[in-house]
Residue, then its C-alpha position, 0 to 999 in steps of 0.5 A: m506547473n513547471r517541470v521541477l515542481l511536477m517531478q517533486k510532486m510525483a516523487r512524493l506521490t509515488g513514495q506515498l503510494k509505495t507506502q500504501f501498497e506495503e500497508s495493504d500487503r500487511l493488512e491483507g496478510e493479517i486478514n487472511k491469518n484471521l480468516a484462517g483462524l476462523g476456518y476460512d481459506v482465502 
């Protein structure tokens, strides 16, 4: 794989990873809110 293709692939993959981290944070907040509603403090 040449350098340009690698750089393009890494840009795409790191963009996907950023999106997944953001979704993970959102879901963690929802889970914590739901658990708090059930009386559990995480």
